[in-house]
N, C-alpha and C positions, 0 to 999 in steps of 0.2 A: 640487328638480329639476323642471323644467317637463315638460309632457307631450311635449315634443319629444324627450326622452331617457328611456331606462329604464336603471337601474343593475343590473348583474349581476356575479356573482363570475366571474372568468376561468375558463373551462373549454375543453375541446377543440372546442366548437362555434363559438367566437369566431374570426372571420377577422382575423388581425393583419397580414396581408401588405401592405396598402396604407396602414397607419398612418404618418403623417409629421408630426412636430411642429416640425421645423426644427432639432432638436438630435440629431445622429446617435447620441450615447450613450444618450439616452432611447428613441429608436426601436429601436436594437439590443437594449437590455434587454427591451423589451416583446415583440419578436419571438422572442428566443432564450433569455432567462433567467428571465422571470417565472414560467413554468410550473415550472421546476426549483426556484425558490425556494419555490413553494407546496408542491411534493411534499416538500421538505426541511423544511417548516414554519418557514421563515425569514421569510417575508412572505406576506401575502394581497393579491391584486390584484383591484381592483374596476374595472369598465369601464362607461363611458357609451356606450350604443348609440343612434344616431339612429333614432327610430321610423319615419320615412319611408323611409329608405334601408337601414337595417340596418348602416350603417358604424360603425366604432369612432370615436367623437368625442373621447374622452379616457379617461384611466385614472389611478389612483393605487394605491400600495401602503401597507399598514400592517403594522407589526411592533412587538413589545414592546420597551421600552427603559427605561433609568433615567437620571435627571438627577443629576449630582453637585450637591449643594446649594450648594457653594462657587462654582459657575459661574453661579448666579443673581444678579441684582442684589440688593445687601444689603437693600433695603427689602422685598423679597419673601422672601428667605431667612430673615430674622429671624422671620417669621410661621409658619414650617413646622416648628418644633421642632428637635430635635437629631438628626435622621436624616442619615446620610452621603449618601444618595441617595433620590430619590423616584420612584415609578412614573410612567411616561409611555408614550405610543404614538408611534412614529416614522412620519412620512409619508416613506417612503424615496424615492419617485418620484411626480411628478405632472406630467402632460403633456396638452396639448390638441392635437388634429390641426389642421394649418394651415387647413383648410376651416371650422373651428369656432372659431377664435381671435377675440377681440374682442367676443364676445357674452355674456360673463359666465359661461361654462361652468367656468372655473378656480375661481371663487368658489363655484359650485354643487358642484363636486367637494369642496372644502374643507368645505362645509356637510354634505355626505353623510358625510364622514369623521368629523366631529364628532358627528353623529347616531349613527353606529355606536359610537363611543367612549362616548357617554352611555348607550346601551342595554346595553353590555357589563357583565357582573357584576363582574369584578375592578376594584378601584379604580385610578383613573388621574388624576394631577394635571394633566398637560399633554399637548398635541400638540407634537412636536418635529420640526424639519425641517432638513436640511443644504441651504442654498440654493446652487445651482451657480454663480450669477453675480450681478452687481449688479441686473439686471432681476428676478431671482427674489427677491432680498432686498426690493426695492421692492414686489413683489406681496404677499409675506407680511406686510410691515409695514402695507400698506394694509388688510389683513384683521386687524390687531390683534396680530400676533406681535411679540415682544420679542427682542432679541439676548442671548446669553450674555455674561457680562462679558469674558471673554478671547478669545472666538471670535465675531466679529460676523456670520459667515455661518451660524452655527448659531442658529436661532431657536426660540422656544417660545411657546405660547399656553395660559395656564391654562384648563382645561376649564370650571371654574365661571364664570369671567369670560365666556367665549364663550357658555356656556349662557344667561346672562342676556340676551344680545342676540338669541337665537333666538326666532322666533315660537312661541307655545304651541299 
């Protein structure tokens, strides 16, 4: 994350009122439900704050999940042993405010999420995401995500694979 932004965990001091990414469902979630999901321990929301203005530039959520092994491409599944499911972390939402789109902030948010997963103590095989539309699918594919075999809008990125491409 560049010095233009600082990452914080969502709390009561973050002003969410002016956030607008262009998708009303993501805007509404951030304004009205993200805090509730955190209180209920369903998801944790992380926010990119623009250092110059204090504006919310983007956010994403993380929660624990499991991947059914039979949903993975066969060449990957055969390497994972005989587990019915494997541990993963779900990126439930990821959005960038309209004023900050097109500058690579979405990719930086993904990198921050991966860094948090790599530093976490519990084992995690992959990051998983439910892409909302074709543009989201293209975004995640650009960042190395693969589709589940039967659900092309649910994508995953093996953490070990992604970690190899991260700067040390």
